[in-house]
Residue frames as qw, qx, qy, qz and C-alpha x, y, z in Angstrom:
[[0.779, 0.423, -0.460, -0.046, 25.82, -60.76, -13.00],
 [0.759, -0.594, 0.263, -0.046, 28.29, -61.28, -10.17],
 [0.426, -0.545, 0.666, 0.280, 31.41, -63.45, -10.31],
 [0.801, 0.540, -0.071, -0.249, 32.29, -64.52, -13.85],
 [0.694, 0.481, -0.482, 0.235, 35.83, -65.77, -13.29],
 [0.705, -0.660, 0.253, -0.059, 37.67, -67.55, -10.48],
 [0.664, 0.581, -0.431, 0.187, 41.40, -68.08, -10.88],
 [0.820, -0.531, 0.113, 0.182, 43.90, -70.06, -8.81],
 [0.300, 0.870, -0.387, 0.057, 47.32, -68.48, -9.28],
 [0.302, 0.388, -0.824, 0.281, 49.13, -70.82, -6.89],
 [0.468, -0.295, -0.821, 0.143, 48.36, -73.04, -3.93],
 [0.272, -0.511, -0.535, 0.615, 47.76, -69.94, -1.81],
 [0.051, 0.338, -0.076, -0.937, 46.83, -67.10, -4.19],
 [0.236, 0.518, 0.806, 0.164, 43.37, -66.68, -5.75],
 [0.090, 0.262, 0.008, -0.961, 41.42, -63.92, -7.50],
 [0.327, 0.557, 0.763, -0.025, 37.95, -63.32, -8.93],
 [0.017, 0.050, 0.326, 0.944, 36.49, -61.09, -11.63],
 [0.162, 0.549, 0.702, -0.423, 33.07, -59.54, -11.01],
 [0.082, 0.359, 0.496, 0.786, 30.81, -58.04, -13.68],
 [0.068, 0.249, 0.463, -0.848, 28.85, -55.16, -12.21],
 [0.198, -0.341, -0.680, -0.618, 25.18, -55.58, -13.09],
 [0.339, -0.551, -0.725, 0.235, 23.54, -55.26, -9.67],
 [0.144, -0.879, -0.150, -0.430, 21.94, -52.22, -8.09],
 [0.099, 0.568, -0.536, 0.617, 23.74, -50.48, -5.25],
 [0.690, -0.369, 0.307, -0.542, 21.32, -51.98, -2.74],
 [0.988, 0.085, -0.107, -0.072, 21.90, -55.48, -4.10],
 [0.607, 0.494, -0.453, 0.427, 25.67, -54.98, -4.01],
 [0.234, -0.571, 0.486, -0.619, 25.59, -53.80, -0.38],
 [0.890, -0.214, 0.188, -0.356, 23.75, -56.98, 0.54],
 [0.928, 0.277, -0.201, 0.148, 26.26, -59.14, -1.35],
 [0.395, 0.569, -0.445, 0.568, 29.17, -57.25, 0.17],
 [0.629, -0.524, -0.530, 0.221, 27.71, -57.54, 3.68],
 [0.329, 0.008, -0.166, 0.930, 28.35, -53.84, 4.18],
 [0.021, 0.761, 0.509, -0.401, 26.35, -50.85, 5.38],
 [0.394, 0.798, 0.270, 0.368, 25.63, -47.90, 3.07],
 [0.288, -0.953, 0.077, 0.061, 27.32, -45.60, 5.60],
 [0.752, -0.307, 0.354, 0.464, 30.67, -47.27, 4.84],
 [0.491, 0.250, 0.477, 0.685, 30.60, -45.73, 1.36],
 [0.041, 0.897, 0.420, -0.128, 28.75, -42.49, 2.13],
 [0.281, -0.715, 0.202, 0.607, 31.93, -40.45, 1.65],
 [0.307, 0.005, 0.690, 0.656, 31.99, -41.41, -2.06],
 [0.331, 0.507, 0.247, -0.757, 29.70, -38.83, -3.66],
 [0.384, 0.360, -0.579, -0.623, 29.95, -40.03, -7.27],
 [0.857, 0.012, 0.255, -0.448, 27.27, -42.70, -7.80],
 [0.844, 0.425, -0.322, -0.051, 29.26, -44.63, -10.39],
 [0.298, 0.531, -0.686, 0.398, 32.45, -44.71, -8.35],
 [0.500, -0.314, 0.564, -0.576, 30.54, -45.67, -5.20],
 [0.931, 0.135, 0.071, -0.332, 28.89, -48.59, -7.00],
 [0.699, 0.496, -0.494, 0.145, 32.28, -49.73, -8.31],
 [0.017, -0.513, 0.686, -0.516, 33.77, -49.56, -4.83],
 [0.728, -0.152, 0.434, -0.509, 30.94, -51.62, -3.35],
 [0.908, 0.328, -0.190, -0.180, 31.37, -54.12, -6.20],
 [0.395, 0.546, -0.677, 0.294, 34.99, -54.60, -5.18],
 [0.361, -0.311, 0.683, -0.554, 33.84, -55.51, -1.68],
 [0.874, 0.125, 0.162, -0.440, 31.20, -57.85, -3.13],
 [0.751, 0.471, -0.463, 0.006, 33.87, -59.56, -5.21],
 [0.110, 0.478, -0.750, 0.444, 36.08, -59.93, -2.14],
 [0.617, -0.162, 0.512, -0.575, 33.24, -61.32, -0.04],
 [0.914, 0.274, -0.083, -0.287, 32.46, -63.83, -2.78],
 [0.545, 0.530, -0.623, 0.186, 36.13, -64.84, -3.02],
 [0.198, -0.389, 0.728, -0.528, 36.32, -65.41, 0.73],
 [0.801, 0.013, 0.301, -0.518, 33.17, -67.52, 0.57],
 [0.836, 0.404, -0.349, -0.127, 34.70, -69.71, -2.13],
 [0.448, 0.410, -0.692, 0.391, 37.58, -70.39, 0.25],
 [0.648, -0.511, -0.564, 0.023, 35.32, -71.00, 3.28],
 [0.361, -0.051, -0.345, 0.865, 36.48, -67.79, 4.96],
 [0.091, -0.814, -0.560, 0.129, 34.27, -65.26, 6.73],
 [0.267, 0.521, 0.077, 0.807, 34.23, -61.54, 5.96],
 [0.396, -0.655, -0.493, 0.413, 34.35, -59.27, 9.02],
 [0.068, 0.983, 0.093, -0.143, 35.15, -56.02, 7.24],
 [0.695, 0.402, -0.030, 0.596, 38.15, -54.08, 5.95],
 [0.304, -0.900, -0.018, 0.311, 40.44, -51.57, 7.56],
 [0.635, 0.668, -0.072, 0.381, 43.21, -49.52, 5.95],
 [0.667, -0.365, -0.151, 0.631, 46.61, -48.55, 7.25],
 [0.119, -0.771, -0.031, 0.625, 48.16, -45.09, 7.14],
 [0.115, -0.317, 0.609, 0.718, 49.15, -45.62, 3.49],
 [0.633, 0.275, -0.067, -0.721, 45.65, -46.64, 2.42],
 [0.327, 0.204, -0.903, -0.189, 46.51, -50.33, 1.99],
 [0.753, -0.272, -0.064, -0.596, 43.47, -52.53, 2.78],
 [0.111, 0.219, -0.938, 0.244, 43.52, -55.40, 5.27],
 [0.585, -0.385, -0.638, -0.321, 40.90, -57.87, 6.43],
 [0.454, -0.564, 0.349, -0.595, 39.52, -57.37, 9.93],
 [0.780, -0.328, 0.471, -0.249, 40.45, -60.28, 12.24],
 [0.937, 0.241, 0.194, 0.164, 42.74, -61.88, 9.65],
 [0.343, -0.671, 0.412, 0.511, 46.38, -61.64, 8.60],
 [0.633, 0.330, 0.596, 0.368, 45.67, -62.78, 5.04],
 [0.109, -0.380, 0.223, 0.891, 46.65, -60.21, 2.41],
 [0.447, 0.647, 0.616, -0.029, 44.11, -58.79, -0.05],
 [0.107, -0.260, 0.290, 0.915, 43.94, -56.42, -3.01],
 [0.381, 0.654, 0.628, -0.181, 40.97, -54.91, -4.86],
 [0.103, -0.237, 0.364, 0.895, 40.56, -53.04, -8.14],
 [0.445, 0.617, 0.627, -0.169, 37.79, -51.87, -10.46],
 [0.060, -0.274, 0.415, 0.865, 37.38, -50.35, -13.91],
 [0.417, -0.024, -0.473, -0.776, 34.19, -49.45, -15.75],
 [0.806, -0.201, -0.082, -0.550, 31.77, -52.38, -15.29],
 [0.852, 0.022, -0.500, 0.157, 34.25, -54.83, -13.75],
 [0.383, -0.766, 0.416, -0.304, 35.72, -55.29, -10.30],
 [0.817, 0.157, -0.540, 0.130, 38.24, -57.83, -9.06],
 [0.544, -0.722, 0.332, -0.267, 39.60, -59.05, -5.75],
 [0.688, 0.371, -0.593, 0.191, 42.67, -61.08, -4.80],
 [0.673, -0.660, 0.239, -0.233, 43.80, -62.91, -1.66],
 [0.491, 0.416, -0.737, 0.205, 46.89, -64.70, -0.42],
 [0.834, -0.472, -0.219, -0.181, 46.50, -67.35, 2.24],
 [0.681, 0.024, -0.356, 0.640, 50.02, -66.65, 3.47],
 [0.306, -0.862, -0.314, 0.254, 49.81, -64.17, 6.37],
 [0.170, -0.857, 0.147, 0.465, 51.22, -60.71, 5.65],
 [0.666, 0.192, 0.512, 0.507, 52.06, -61.60, 2.04],
 [0.012, 0.548, -0.156, -0.822, 52.78, -58.94, -0.60],
 [0.362, 0.383, 0.784, 0.329, 50.20, -59.03, -3.43],
 [0.181, 0.479, 0.044, -0.858, 48.52, -56.56, -5.77],
 [0.395, 0.430, 0.767, 0.267, 45.89, -56.60, -8.49],
 [0.139, 0.506, -0.017, -0.851, 44.83, -53.98, -11.03],
 [0.454, 0.471, 0.724, 0.218, 42.29, -53.93, -13.87],
 [0.092, 0.564, -0.089, -0.816, 42.03, -51.37, -16.63],
 [0.692, 0.610, 0.374, -0.095, 40.17, -51.06, -19.90],
 [0.551, -0.058, 0.427, 0.714, 42.39, -50.90, -22.98],
 [0.279, 0.906, 0.304, -0.095, 41.94, -47.44, -24.51],
 [0.606, 0.565, 0.006, 0.559, 44.14, -45.15, -26.66],
 [0.262, -0.934, 0.055, -0.237, 44.42, -42.69, -23.75],
 [0.807, -0.502, 0.193, 0.244, 47.21, -44.72, -22.19],
 [0.736, 0.321, 0.186, 0.566, 49.41, -44.09, -25.25],
 [0.110, 0.848, 0.027, 0.518, 49.28, -40.35, -24.57],
 [0.523, -0.794, 0.194, -0.242, 50.38, -40.88, -20.99],
 [0.976, -0.074, -0.093, 0.182, 52.89, -43.71, -21.25],
 [0.528, 0.535, -0.281, 0.597, 55.97, -41.50, -21.47],
 [0.330, -0.708, 0.251, -0.571, 55.16, -40.32, -17.94],
 [0.769, -0.432, 0.378, -0.280, 55.40, -43.78, -16.36],
 [0.973, 0.164, 0.117, 0.109, 57.41, -46.04, -18.72],
 [0.394, -0.649, 0.474, 0.446, 61.19, -46.37, -19.09],
 [0.304, 0.548, -0.554, -0.549, 62.85, -46.88, -22.53],
 [0.000, -0.076, 0.990, 0.121, 62.56, -50.70, -22.45],
 [0.277, 0.452, 0.754, -0.388, 58.89, -50.46, -21.51],
 [0.369, 0.644, -0.054, -0.668, 58.24, -47.91, -24.24],
 [0.190, 0.364, -0.804, -0.431, 59.77, -50.30, -26.76],
 [0.107, 0.182, 0.971, -0.113, 57.50, -53.09, -25.49],
 [0.315, 0.579, 0.481, -0.578, 54.44, -50.84, -25.65],
 [0.364, 0.656, -0.250, -0.612, 55.23, -49.79, -29.21],
 [0.116, -0.260, 0.914, 0.289, 55.81, -53.36, -30.43],
 [0.483, 0.404, 0.729, -0.268, 52.12, -54.00, -31.07],
 [0.287, 0.300, 0.658, 0.629, 50.54, -53.86, -34.51],
 [0.034, -0.644, -0.451, -0.617, 48.81, -50.65, -35.62],
 [0.033, -0.411, 0.317, -0.854, 49.43, -48.85, -32.35],
 [0.669, -0.464, -0.541, -0.210, 47.28, -51.20, -30.26],
 [0.173, -0.695, 0.378, -0.587, 47.38, -49.86, -26.66],
 [0.908, -0.315, -0.245, -0.128, 47.20, -53.30, -25.02],
 [0.763, 0.064, -0.356, 0.536, 50.90, -53.56, -24.16],
 [0.063, 0.459, -0.229, 0.856, 50.92, -50.03, -22.76],
 [0.674, -0.485, -0.055, -0.554, 47.96, -50.99, -20.58],
 [0.909, -0.135, -0.352, 0.180, 49.87, -54.06, -19.42],
 [0.469, 0.273, -0.360, 0.759, 52.77, -51.87, -18.29],
 [0.269, -0.483, 0.120, -0.824, 50.45, -49.49, -16.44],
 [0.823, -0.393, -0.154, -0.380, 48.46, -52.22, -14.65],
 [0.840, -0.009, -0.405, 0.360, 51.60, -54.13, -13.66],
 [0.273, 0.326, -0.346, 0.836, 53.07, -51.01, -12.09],
 [0.512, -0.459, 0.030, -0.726, 49.81, -50.26, -10.28],
 [0.914, -0.253, -0.290, -0.127, 49.64, -53.84, -9.00],
 [0.695, 0.120, -0.418, 0.573, 53.26, -53.74, -7.82],
 [0.034, -0.446, 0.231, -0.864, 52.67, -50.40, -6.09],
 [0.730, -0.429, -0.076, -0.527, 49.73, -51.95, -4.23],
 [0.913, -0.104, -0.358, 0.165, 51.80, -54.99, -3.26],
 [0.466, 0.295, -0.377, 0.744, 54.63, -52.80, -1.99],
 [0.422, -0.716, -0.557, 0.014, 52.18, -50.80, 0.08],
 [0.413, -0.527, -0.151, 0.727, 54.22, -47.66, 0.66],
 [0.279, 0.921, 0.234, -0.141, 53.78, -44.11, -0.60],
 [0.008, -0.898, 0.318, 0.305, 56.06, -41.80, -2.61],
 [0.638, -0.078, 0.663, 0.384, 57.14, -44.27, -5.29],
 [0.306, 0.627, -0.260, -0.667, 57.80, -42.76, -8.73],
 [0.881, 0.264, 0.354, -0.167, 56.41, -45.08, -11.38],
 [0.662, 0.723, -0.197, 0.007, 58.84, -44.26, -14.20],
 [0.250, 0.705, -0.607, 0.270, 62.13, -44.36, -12.33],
 [0.323, -0.409, 0.742, -0.421, 61.45, -46.68, -9.38],
 [0.770, 0.127, 0.567, -0.263, 59.17, -49.37, -10.82],
 [0.279, 0.533, -0.623, -0.500, 60.48, -51.35, -13.78],
 [0.945, 0.155, 0.046, -0.285, 59.28, -54.36, -15.75],
 [0.412, -0.486, 0.746, 0.195, 61.64, -57.33, -15.93],
 [0.745, 0.488, -0.210, -0.404, 61.91, -58.71, -19.46],
 [0.702, -0.249, 0.655, 0.127, 62.96, -62.23, -20.41],
 [0.305, -0.039, 0.766, 0.565, 63.30, -64.05, -23.71],
 [0.109, 0.497, 0.716, 0.478, 61.16, -62.92, -26.65],
 [0.051, -0.289, 0.045, -0.955, 60.57, -59.56, -24.93],
 [0.567, -0.528, -0.572, -0.271, 58.08, -61.11, -22.49],
 [0.255, -0.647, 0.354, -0.625, 57.55, -59.62, -19.04],
 [0.654, -0.051, -0.740, 0.153, 58.64, -62.07, -16.35],
 [0.483, -0.556, -0.522, 0.430, 58.20, -59.88, -13.29],
 [0.049, 0.870, 0.090, 0.483, 58.46, -56.39, -11.90],
 [0.635, -0.151, -0.387, 0.651, 60.82, -54.61, -9.54],
 [0.173, -0.951, -0.138, -0.215, 60.51, -51.64, -7.20],
 [0.630, 0.144, -0.304, 0.700, 63.68, -49.80, -6.20],
 [0.348, -0.865, -0.318, 0.171, 63.52, -47.63, -3.11],
 [0.174, 0.931, -0.192, 0.258, 65.46, -44.40, -2.68],
 [0.570, -0.669, 0.475, -0.033, 67.59, -46.31, -0.16],
 [0.261, 0.556, -0.745, -0.260, 68.73, -48.58, -2.99],
 [0.418, -0.048, 0.886, -0.198, 66.84, -51.71, -1.97],
 [0.401, 0.112, -0.625, -0.661, 65.18, -53.76, -4.74],
 [0.555, 0.095, 0.681, -0.467, 61.85, -55.54, -4.20],
 [0.222, 0.166, -0.766, -0.580, 61.02, -58.08, -6.91],
 [0.639, 0.176, 0.489, -0.567, 57.59, -59.52, -7.68],
 [0.251, 0.138, 0.884, 0.370, 56.36, -62.29, -9.93],
 [0.382, 0.341, 0.046, -0.858, 53.56, -61.28, -12.26],
 [0.309, 0.303, 0.874, 0.221, 50.73, -62.70, -14.32],
 [0.240, 0.245, -0.157, -0.926, 48.62, -60.97, -16.96],
 [0.315, 0.394, 0.863, -0.041, 45.05, -61.92, -17.84],
 [0.150, 0.033, -0.352, -0.923, 42.90, -60.59, -20.67],
 [0.194, 0.483, 0.829, -0.204, 39.11, -60.36, -20.57],
 [0.326, 0.856, 0.400, 0.038, 37.24, -58.66, -23.40],
 [0.391, 0.758, -0.068, 0.517, 38.89, -55.21, -23.72],
 [0.477, -0.827, 0.200, -0.221, 40.36, -55.31, -20.23],
 [0.579, 0.379, -0.630, 0.353, 43.75, -56.20, -18.78],
 [0.729, -0.662, 0.032, -0.169, 44.05, -57.71, -15.30],
 [0.522, 0.507, -0.567, 0.386, 47.57, -57.74, -13.86],
 [0.775, -0.625, -0.043, -0.083, 48.61, -59.36, -10.60],
 [0.370, 0.608, -0.584, 0.391, 51.90, -59.23, -8.72],
 [0.843, -0.512, 0.011, -0.164, 53.06, -61.36, -5.82],
 [0.028, 0.708, -0.692, 0.137, 56.19, -62.50, -3.99]]
């Protein structure tokens, strides 16, 4: 199927949603990658999802007339483009993958996609503070969508921040505005420094896509 959604967040931030329908061989061709790059991923499903994320990124770059020369990761596992200072983020869940880019060098961005399932309601007390729990429980008939929003926003912010050893419940918090709507997200380091991010939430079928950026 390939790219099914292209979104412009701002003048310099873009993301795409990819529906995974291709074979692994087809995805490797679209991603312009060698099979050896993903040989360490033994689970077939996870490997195909990972390649799909690269395919989505390659497609996104092509839409912006940029060339893909590969990805490298830093010591914290944060991905970067080879021969480019543009910031990227990739995520996948089930049969979807997504990729995001900022055309501002060394920007702080993150994207996360998750399917809305009741499982998140059993786990939310582990990663949500009291205000976030209230938001998650404000849906009708226990719908887990808001809980999924909280989880994906925190994952996206964690990716944007790009450093390890951040505790989701106590150090990452959603910023609520009028009408109990989330207006952003904040990470507080153990040194007491606050890092704030703007956020946007997109819905597609039974999936939530959350992005964070500065």
